[in-house]
LUMDREN-893098 format. One line per 8 residues: number of its first residue (from 1); for each residue x, y, z of C-alpha. Coordinates in nm, 2 decimals, padded with zeros to 4 digits. Layout:
REM residues N
NUM = X/Y/Z; ... .
This chain:
REM residues 433
1 = -01.28/-02.68/-02.18; -01.34/-02.36/-01.98; -01.15/-02.07/-02.13; -01.08/-01.78/-01.90; -01.01/-01.44/-02.06; -00.85/-01.16/-01.87; -00.95/-00.81/-01.99; -01.02/-00.46/-01.87 .
9 = -00.67/-00.32/-01.79; -00.48/-00.39/-02.11; -00.57/-00.43/-02.47; -00.94/-00.48/-02.55; -01.07/-00.83/-02.59; -00.98/-00.97/-02.93; -01.18/-01.23/-03.14; -01.11/-01.58/-03.04 .
17 = -01.27/-01.92/-03.14; -01.33/-02.00/-02.78; -01.54/-01.68/-02.75; -01.74/-01.72/-03.08; -01.82/-02.09/-03.02; -01.89/-02.08/-02.64; -02.23/-02.20/-02.55; -02.21/-02.04/-02.20 .
25 = -02.04/-01.71/-02.12; -01.99/-01.59/-01.76; -01.87/-01.24/-01.67; -01.94/-00.91/-01.51; -02.20/-00.69/-01.68; -01.94/-00.46/-01.83; -01.73/-00.75/-01.96; -02.03/-00.91/-02.12 .
33 = -02.14/-00.58/-02.28; -01.78/-00.52/-02.41; -01.76/-00.87/-02.57; -02.12/-00.88/-02.71; -02.00/-00.85/-03.07; -01.76/-01.14/-03.03; -02.01/-01.39/-02.88; -02.24/-01.64/-03.06 .
41 = -02.59/-01.50/-03.08; -02.74/-01.80/-02.91; -02.49/-01.83/-02.62; -02.63/-01.84/-02.27; -02.50/-01.55/-02.07; -02.46/-01.53/-01.69; -02.39/-01.20/-01.52; -02.13/-01.27/-01.25 .
49 = -02.25/-01.18/-00.90; -02.22/-01.42/-00.61; -01.96/-01.68/-00.72; -02.11/-02.00/-00.59; -02.43/-01.99/-00.81; -02.22/-01.91/-01.12; -01.99/-02.20/-01.06; -02.30/-02.43/-01.01 .
57 = -02.43/-02.31/-01.35; -02.10/-02.38/-01.51; -02.09/-02.73/-01.36; -02.44/-02.81/-01.48; -02.35/-02.69/-01.83; -02.03/-02.89/-01.84; -02.21/-03.21/-01.73; -02.48/-03.16/-01.99 .
65 = -02.22/-03.10/-02.26; -02.03/-03.42/-02.16; -02.35/-03.62/-02.16; -02.47/-03.49/-02.50; -02.49/-03.77/-02.75; -02.53/-03.53/-03.05; -02.17/-03.50/-03.18; -02.26/-03.19/-03.39 .
73 = -02.37/-03.01/-03.07; -02.06/-03.09/-02.88; -01.76/-02.86/-02.85; -01.96/-02.56/-02.73; -01.74/-02.47/-02.43; -01.76/-02.22/-02.15; -01.60/-01.87/-02.17; -01.53/-01.68/-01.85 .
81 = -01.46/-01.31/-01.87; -01.26/-01.14/-01.58; -01.06/-00.83/-01.52; -00.68/-00.82/-01.57; -00.50/-01.14/-01.48; -00.77/-01.38/-01.35; -00.50/-01.60/-01.19; -00.39/-01.32/-00.96 .
89 = -00.65/-01.29/-00.68; -00.91/-01.38/-00.94; -01.15/-01.64/-01.04; -00.90/-01.90/-01.17; -00.84/-02.03/-00.81; -01.21/-02.10/-00.76; -01.25/-02.26/-01.11; -00.94/-02.48/-01.06 .
97 = -01.07/-02.60/-00.72; -01.41/-02.69/-00.87; -01.31/-02.83/-01.21; -00.93/-02.90/-01.19; -00.65/-02.71/-01.36; -00.66/-02.94/-01.66; -01.00/-02.82/-01.76; -00.89/-02.45/-01.78 .
105 = -00.74/-02.26/-02.07; -00.64/-01.93/-01.91; -00.55/-01.63/-02.13; -00.45/-01.35/-01.88; -00.46/-00.98/-01.94; -00.25/-00.73/-01.75; -00.33/-00.72/-01.38; -00.45/-00.41/-01.21 .
113 = -00.15/-00.42/-00.98; 00.09/-00.43/-01.27; -00.10/-00.15/-01.45; -00.11/00.07/-01.15; 00.27/00.04/-01.09; 00.33/00.10/-01.46; 00.12/00.42/-01.45; 00.32/00.53/-01.14 .
121 = 00.65/00.46/-01.31; 00.76/00.21/-01.05; 00.89/-00.15/-01.06; 00.69/-00.39/-00.85; 00.90/-00.70/-00.82; 00.98/-00.58/-00.47; 00.62/-00.50/-00.37; 00.39/-00.67/-00.12 .
129 = 00.05/-00.73/-00.26; -00.25/-00.78/-00.03; -00.62/-00.81/-00.09; -00.87/-00.62/00.13; -01.16/-00.73/-00.09; -01.41/-00.91/00.14; -01.15/-00.93/00.41; -01.07/-00.75/00.74 .
137 = -00.88/-00.43/00.65; -00.64/-00.48/00.94; -00.42/-00.72/00.76; -00.37/-00.49/00.47; -00.31/-00.20/00.71; -00.04/-00.39/00.89; 00.13/-00.49/00.57; 00.12/-00.12/00.46 .
145 = 00.28/-00.02/00.79; 00.55/-00.29/00.77; 00.66/-00.26/00.41; 00.77/00.05/00.20; 00.58/-00.06/-00.11; 00.24/-00.23/-00.10; -00.04/-00.27/-00.34; -00.39/-00.31/-00.18 .
153 = -00.67/-00.46/-00.38; -00.98/-00.27/-00.25; -01.34/-00.37/-00.18; -01.65/-00.22/-00.02; -01.57/-00.08/00.32; -01.20/-00.13/00.25; -01.11/00.14/00.01; -00.87/00.44/00.00 .
161 = -01.08/00.64/00.26; -01.08/00.36/00.52; -00.71/00.27/00.46; -00.61/00.64/00.47; -00.80/00.70/00.79; -00.63/00.41/00.97; -00.28/00.51/00.84; -00.33/00.87/00.94 .
169 = -00.45/00.77/01.28; -00.15/00.54/01.34; 00.09/00.81/01.22; 00.23/00.61/00.92; 00.45/00.82/00.69; 00.31/00.70/00.36; 00.18/00.83/00.03; -00.12/00.67/-00.13 .
177 = -00.15/00.63/-00.51; -00.52/00.56/-00.59; -00.57/00.40/-00.93; -00.93/00.41/-01.07; -01.10/00.28/-01.39; -00.77/00.13/-01.51; -00.79/00.04/-01.88; -01.06/00.30/-01.96 .
185 = -00.89/00.55/-02.19; -01.13/00.83/-02.12; -01.18/00.80/-01.74; -00.87/00.63/-01.60; -00.71/00.82/-01.32; -00.41/00.80/-01.09; -00.41/01.03/-00.78; -00.13/01.08/-00.53 .
193 = -00.27/01.18/-00.19; -00.17/01.17/00.18; -00.36/00.93/00.41; -00.55/01.22/00.56; -00.65/01.35/00.21; -00.77/01.00/00.12; -00.98/00.96/00.43; -01.17/01.28/00.35 .
201 = -01.29/01.17/00.00; -01.57/00.96/-00.13; -01.40/00.75/-00.39; -01.70/00.56/-00.52; -01.67/00.21/-00.66; -01.43/00.27/-00.95; -01.11/00.22/-00.75; -00.90/-00.08/-00.87 .
209 = -00.60/-00.07/-00.65; -00.42/00.15/-00.40; -00.04/00.17/-00.38; 00.09/00.26/-00.04; 00.44/00.39/-00.06; 00.72/00.51/00.17; 00.88/00.72/-00.10; 01.22/00.73/00.07 .
217 = 01.24/00.35/00.03; 01.02/00.28/-00.27; 01.32/00.17/-00.49; 01.48/-00.13/-00.34; 01.81/-00.28/-00.46; 01.79/-00.53/-00.75; 01.72/-00.88/-00.62; 01.65/-01.22/-00.77 .
225 = 01.35/-01.32/-00.56; 01.02/-01.13/-00.62; 00.83/-00.99/-00.32; 00.91/-00.75/-00.04; 01.22/-00.94/00.07; 01.33/-01.27/00.20; 01.28/-01.36/00.57; 01.59/-01.26/00.77 .
233 = 01.88/-01.49/00.74; 01.96/-01.44/01.11; 01.75/-01.35/01.41; 01.81/-01.32/01.78; 02.08/-01.07/01.68; 02.37/-01.01/01.91; 02.33/-00.72/02.16; 02.62/-00.54/01.99 .
241 = 02.39/-00.49/01.68; 02.17/-00.26/01.88; 02.24/00.07/02.06; 02.15/00.02/02.43; 02.21/00.16/02.77; 02.41/-00.02/03.04; 02.33/-00.36/02.90; 01.95/-00.29/02.94 .
249 = 01.85/-00.50/02.65; 01.68/-00.84/02.61; 01.97/-01.08/02.57; 01.98/-01.28/02.24; 01.91/-01.61/02.41; 01.60/-01.48/02.57; 01.50/-01.30/02.25; 01.53/-01.62/02.04 .
257 = 01.27/-01.80/02.25; 01.05/-01.49/02.28; 01.04/-01.46/01.90; 00.95/-01.82/01.87; 00.65/-01.77/02.10; 00.55/-01.44/01.94; 00.55/-01.58/01.59; 00.57/-01.25/01.40 .
265 = 00.47/-01.26/01.04; 00.34/-01.03/00.76; 00.00/-00.90/00.84; 00.05/-00.91/01.21; 00.08/-00.62/01.46; 00.31/-00.68/01.75; 00.35/-00.46/02.06; 00.69/-00.43/02.24 .
273 = 00.61/-00.29/02.59; 00.89/-00.13/02.79; 01.09/-00.16/02.47; 01.42/-00.01/02.60; 01.64/-00.05/02.29; 01.35/-00.18/02.08; 01.54/-00.50/01.99; 01.23/-00.72/02.00 .
281 = 01.02/-00.47/01.80; 01.30/-00.44/01.54; 01.33/-00.82/01.51; 00.96/-00.86/01.46; 00.96/-00.59/01.19; 01.24/-00.78/01.02; 01.00/-01.07/00.99; 00.74/-00.85/00.82 .
289 = 00.52/-00.77/01.11; 00.40/-00.41/01.19; 00.56/-00.32/01.52; 00.49/-00.07/01.79; 00.74/00.00/02.06; 00.62/00.16/02.38; 00.89/00.33/02.59; 00.85/00.58/02.87 .
297 = 01.20/00.74/02.86; 01.29/01.01/02.60; 01.64/00.88/02.55; 01.49/00.53/02.50; 01.25/00.66/02.23; 01.54/00.81/02.04; 01.74/00.49/02.07; 01.46/00.28/01.94 .
305 = 01.42/00.50/01.63; 01.80/00.49/01.57; 01.79/00.11/01.59; 01.50/00.08/01.36; 01.67/00.30/01.10; 02.00/00.10/01.14; 01.81/-00.22/01.05; 01.60/-00.05/00.78 .
313 = 01.26/-00.13/00.93; 00.96/00.08/01.02; 00.88/00.07/01.39; 00.62/00.31/01.54; 00.75/00.44/01.87; 00.50/00.55/02.14; 00.65/00.77/02.41; 00.47/00.70/02.74 .
321 = 00.40/00.45/03.02; 00.19/00.14/02.99; -00.08/00.06/03.04; -00.20/00.42/03.01; -00.08/00.48/02.65; -00.21/00.15/02.52; -00.58/00.26/02.48; -00.51/00.45/02.15 .
329 = -00.32/00.16/01.99; -00.48/-00.09/01.75; -00.54/-00.44/01.89; -00.23/-00.65/01.85; -00.18/-01.01/01.74; 00.11/-01.06/01.98; 00.27/-00.87/02.27; 00.61/-00.88/02.42 .
337 = 00.64/-00.72/02.77; 01.00/-00.66/02.87; 00.94/-00.41/03.15; 00.67/-00.30/03.38; 00.79/-00.28/03.74; 00.51/-00.25/03.99; 00.26/-00.21/03.70; 00.35/-00.54/03.55 .
345 = 00.03/-00.73/03.64; -00.18/-00.44/03.52; 00.01/-00.43/03.19; -00.02/-00.80/03.14; -00.40/-00.78/03.21; -00.45/-00.49/02.97; -00.25/-00.66/02.70; -00.41/-01.00/02.74 .
353 = -00.76/-00.86/02.71; -00.68/-00.72/02.37; -00.43/-00.94/02.20; -00.55/-01.20/01.94; -00.29/-01.47/01.98; -00.01/-01.45/02.24; 00.16/-01.26/02.52; 00.52/-01.31/02.61 .
361 = 00.67/-01.17/02.94; 01.02/-01.16/03.08; 01.03/-01.16/03.45; 01.35/-01.12/03.67; 01.19/-01.19/04.01; 01.04/-01.53/04.08; 00.78/-01.36/04.31; 00.61/-01.21/04.00 .
369 = 00.58/-01.53/03.79; 00.26/-01.64/03.97; 00.09/-01.31/03.93; 00.18/-01.30/03.56; 00.03/-01.65/03.50; -00.28/-01.56/03.71; -00.34/-01.25/03.49; -00.30/-01.45/03.17 .
377 = -00.53/-01.73/03.30; -00.79/-01.48/03.40; -00.80/-01.35/03.04; -00.85/-01.70/02.91; -00.50/-01.78/02.80; -00.32/-02.11/02.84; 00.02/-02.02/03.00; 00.36/-02.18/03.04 .
385 = 00.71/-02.06/03.11; 01.07/-02.15/03.16; 01.37/-02.03/03.36; 01.65/-01.94/03.12; 02.00/-01.97/03.26; 02.29/-01.94/03.01; 02.66/-01.91/03.03; 02.87/-01.76/02.75 .
393 = 03.22/-01.84/02.65; 03.46/-01.57/02.78; 03.83/-01.55/02.71; 04.10/-01.62/02.97; 04.47/-01.56/02.95; 04.65/-01.83/02.77; 04.41/-01.86/02.49; 04.15/-02.05/02.69 .
401 = 03.79/-01.98/02.78; 03.57/-01.98/03.08; 03.20/-01.98/03.12; 03.05/-01.64/03.22; 02.70/-01.68/03.37; 02.43/-01.44/03.26; 02.15/-01.33/03.50; 01.87/-01.59/03.50 .
409 = 01.54/-01.47/03.37; 01.19/-01.62/03.36; 01.01/-01.62/03.02; 00.64/-01.67/03.07; 00.39/-01.68/02.78; 00.02/-01.72/02.73; -00.15/-01.84/02.41; -00.52/-01.78/02.34 .
417 = -00.68/-02.12/02.28; -00.75/-02.23/01.92; -00.51/-01.96/01.78; -00.17/-02.13/01.82; -00.19/-02.29/01.48; -00.39/-02.01/01.31; -00.22/-01.82/01.03; -00.26/-01.47/00.90 .
425 = -00.46/-01.41/00.58; -00.25/-01.56/00.30; -00.15/-01.31/00.03; -00.27/-01.56/-00.23; -00.60/-01.65/-00.06; -00.87/-01.65/-00.32; -01.09/-01.34/-00.36; -01.42/-01.40/-00.19 .
433 = -01.74/-01.27/-00.35 .
């Protein structure tokens, strides 16, 4: 049996038979030092560094124990010491994959995320939790931009300074709560800073977790499902649910297919170019993606902000014309282009060069379809498209209906090869070491 003890952010480790009898004890240096008085004097100790060699040592020890014919020597199990709740972005995943869940006896402590929210006086059943430990910071950054309450597990090169710098640069209205040395009664600290203030500090290596908060929305209504919210019950919302000018809005039939090809999800960044009402950006944000709406008219910018507020999502609005204003934006996962005029080909080219996954374009004129596909192909995308023609039911006198035809529109999309089935970093992906 491998017994996994969580410690470090709650009560100190208590005496336990699995500790005092363990023949092999694995843990970080500080965990081993703290547990020294509870361990058998002859127990082998492994300081946890790279995970793979430690797991190999545990496997060899377990095999030797199972092969031992001396019954008196049997029963000396393995104890693993970890921080907080080792089943939450911790070592339990790796142990279960190697040895199977039945071989584990997990005794969790309080996770650093739970402790940080407790110290901040906030519930966290409605929080998004994302790990930046050993991972690209951009996923954590996009989650922070999309949700009002996010906990970020930090790592080297992905701490409060780096997160704050990116949030400040992208204009995100957030407060960071930096929790350090959690569980240490003498040195534990919780600091509230702006992203700019966080970026100017050297935080060292004692940070456990960073809470990223939109304080105006940090207390969500009571719900029955934990997490930052369910996926939207409806999408491709009716045009009447958005403020728009003179029917200048992506119609819901077109938007439905565009969303299917964009595939917005938590951790993604989506651009909505020529956003108009911002309907596509708002819908992507409702799916949990960070969304940027680019609009060249001042009244359009105000309209997008109003629509985002009406649907309780965070959409960053950039006032300016594409492709000029795109240079200062972070690279997207997907792009929707709903406007462009004579600059359409240049916009498609600029977006295709930078997007990771897909570009979706609406085109009214058949003459431009070929140029759009050529631009996508030149950037290495596999393109396709459809002509969408729809007719909606419209009332006639006598309680009957007719079909009212909508203007036809071409929807052209390009997908970067080998990315169509790729997924964003899973929130429950195991911590790499």
